[in-house]
Steps between C-alpha positions, in 0.01 A plus 500: 500500500243521761454228758137432395621436151759247638215340699293452182810328345523270808125419478548422133794270566315322794202433277742348240620257783860649534699432814637766701847480325345493158300802583788699616712393194222582257411837642862612539602377155239720345625809678870401500540642862371333818143620567386191666676309782447139618365615841251741340366261248479224759294718731258604216473128375410396860205753482398394160497119613267603788258647251591870568553655163481863634794707351465803709751585786417352827573657840817379671375589845732777555457655850357847530724770602493569873579874453241759402650670187361844604655492851824383352510784241423754758762371731770512220386845394516627851845341560658542146849529638500157690614191333278195436667316786423797745134512382458134564 
């Protein structure tokens, strides 16, 4: 099951007026396995309550890498016998 499909179910349950626990139980009962957690549903419900019904992925603000991939690749290829610790 894709995460966007689960988010649609969360939105559906929200619009029905389900609580976080009810949503988790309803969604997981359908699929028999745990596809929704209290934390995930609570976070999504918070967004819905604020009026944000966008179901797409949002950026988590991960920092950009500080190493240039091309430089790293060149260095590793030039020193292929060295360990990762030695290269760092």
